[in-house]
C-alpha positions as CSV (number, residue, x, y, z in Angstrom):
1,X,-21.8,-27.9,29.2
2,X,-18.4,-27.6,27.0
3,X,-18.1,-31.1,26.2
4,X,-21.9,-31.1,24.5
5,X,-20.9,-27.9,22.7
6,X,-17.5,-29.4,21.6
7,X,-19.3,-33.0,20.7
8,X,-22.2,-31.1,18.8
9,X,-19.2,-29.0,16.5
10,X,-17.6,-32.2,16.2
11,X,-20.5,-34.0,15.0
12,X,-21.3,-31.0,12.6
13,X,-17.9,-30.9,10.9
14,X,-17.4,-34.7,10.4
15,X,-21.1,-34.8,9.1
16,X,-20.3,-32.0,6.7
17,X,-17.1,-33.4,5.4
18,X,-16.8,-35.9,2.6
19,X,-17.7,-39.4,3.2
20,X,-15.0,-40.8,1.1
21,X,-11.7,-39.8,-0.3
22,X,-10.5,-39.8,-3.9
23,X,-6.9,-39.7,-3.4
24,X,-6.3,-42.4,-5.9
25,X,-8.5,-41.6,-8.4
26,X,-8.9,-38.5,-11.3
27,X,-11.4,-36.6,-9.5
28,X,-10.4,-33.1,-11.1
29,X,-9.1,-34.6,-14.2
30,X,-5.4,-33.6,-13.6
31,X,-4.6,-36.8,-14.8
32,X,-5.6,-36.1,-18.3
33,X,-4.0,-32.3,-18.3
34,X,-0.7,-34.4,-17.2
35,X,-0.6,-36.4,-20.0
36,X,-1.9,-33.6,-22.6
37,X,1.8,-31.5,-21.4
38,X,4.3,-34.2,-21.2
39,X,5.5,-34.0,-24.7
40,X,6.6,-30.2,-23.6
41,X,9.1,-31.7,-21.2
42,X,11.6,-32.5,-23.2
43,X,11.6,-29.1,-25.3
44,X,14.5,-27.2,-24.7
45,X,14.8,-23.4,-25.2
46,X,16.6,-21.7,-28.4
47,X,19.4,-19.0,-27.2
48,X,16.7,-15.9,-28.0
49,X,14.2,-17.6,-25.4
50,X,16.8,-18.1,-22.7
51,X,17.8,-14.8,-23.3
52,X,14.2,-13.6,-23.1
53,X,13.8,-15.8,-19.7
54,X,17.0,-14.0,-18.3
55,X,16.1,-10.6,-18.9
56,X,12.3,-11.4,-17.6
57,X,13.9,-12.4,-14.2
58,X,16.2,-9.8,-14.4
59,X,13.3,-7.4,-14.7
60,X,11.2,-9.0,-12.0
61,X,14.2,-8.4,-9.8
62,X,14.7,-4.9,-10.7
63,X,11.0,-4.2,-10.0
64,X,11.4,-5.7,-6.4
65,X,14.4,-3.5,-6.1
66,X,12.3,-0.5,-6.9
67,X,9.5,-1.8,-4.6
68,X,12.1,-2.0,-1.8
69,X,13.2,1.4,-2.6
70,X,10.0,3.3,-2.5
71,X,9.0,1.4,0.5
72,X,12.1,2.6,2.1
73,X,12.0,6.1,1.0
74,X,8.1,6.2,2.3
75,X,9.1,4.9,5.7
76,X,11.7,7.2,6.3
77,X,9.3,10.1,5.1
78,X,6.7,9.0,7.5
79,X,9.0,8.6,10.4
80,X,10.9,12.0,9.7
81,X,9.1,13.7,12.4
82,X,9.6,17.1,10.6
83,X,13.4,16.6,10.2
84,X,14.1,18.4,7.0
85,X,17.2,16.2,6.4
86,X,15.7,13.0,6.3
87,X,12.5,14.2,4.4
88,X,15.3,15.5,1.7
89,X,17.2,12.0,1.7
90,X,13.5,10.4,1.4
91,X,12.7,12.7,-1.3
92,X,16.0,11.9,-3.4
93,X,15.8,8.4,-2.9
94,X,12.1,8.0,-4.3
95,X,13.1,10.2,-7.2
96,X,16.1,8.4,-8.3
97,X,14.2,5.1,-7.8
98,X,11.1,6.3,-10.1
99,X,13.9,7.7,-12.7
100,X,15.9,4.5,-12.7
101,X,12.8,2.5,-13.5
102,X,11.6,4.8,-16.2
103,X,15.3,4.1,-17.9
104,X,14.7,0.3,-17.6
105,X,11.5,0.2,-18.6
106,X,12.2,2.7,-21.5
107,X,15.6,0.5,-22.3
108,X,13.4,-2.9,-22.3
109,X,10.9,-1.1,-24.8
110,X,13.2,0.2,-27.2
111,X,15.0,-3.4,-27.2
112,X,12.0,-4.6,-27.6
113,X,10.7,-2.6,-30.1
114,X,14.2,-3.2,-32.2
115,X,13.9,-7.0,-31.8
116,X,10.6,-7.5,-32.8
117,X,9.5,-5.1,-35.4
118,X,12.8,-3.8,-36.9
119,X,14.4,-7.2,-37.4
120,X,11.6,-9.0,-38.5
121,X,11.0,-6.1,-41.4
122,X,14.9,-7.1,-42.2
123,X,13.9,-10.8,-42.6
């Protein structure tokens, strides 16, 4: 009975699979897209663009650190089992991590405002 069911499932799967593979052809139009983006490969970044990319990566890493601290504090709080010392440590960790991320976002917003709006008014 099992071989009959297996053979039926195998037949159904092979019947639903595509009859030919288009690996060599340009089935999805990706070759045209690749050719359109080829001129952009040789573009080098200017110093402000490079600094912006580094800041973006740094902010992403800081976001991951905040997420890790928040998860750690939440885990510590949930596993405290009524221990006031562990709850206090977890609460302080969460408060300090939140203050840190707010300060970092505020510093980035201020810097971005200064470099985009104020300097553009000078030039």
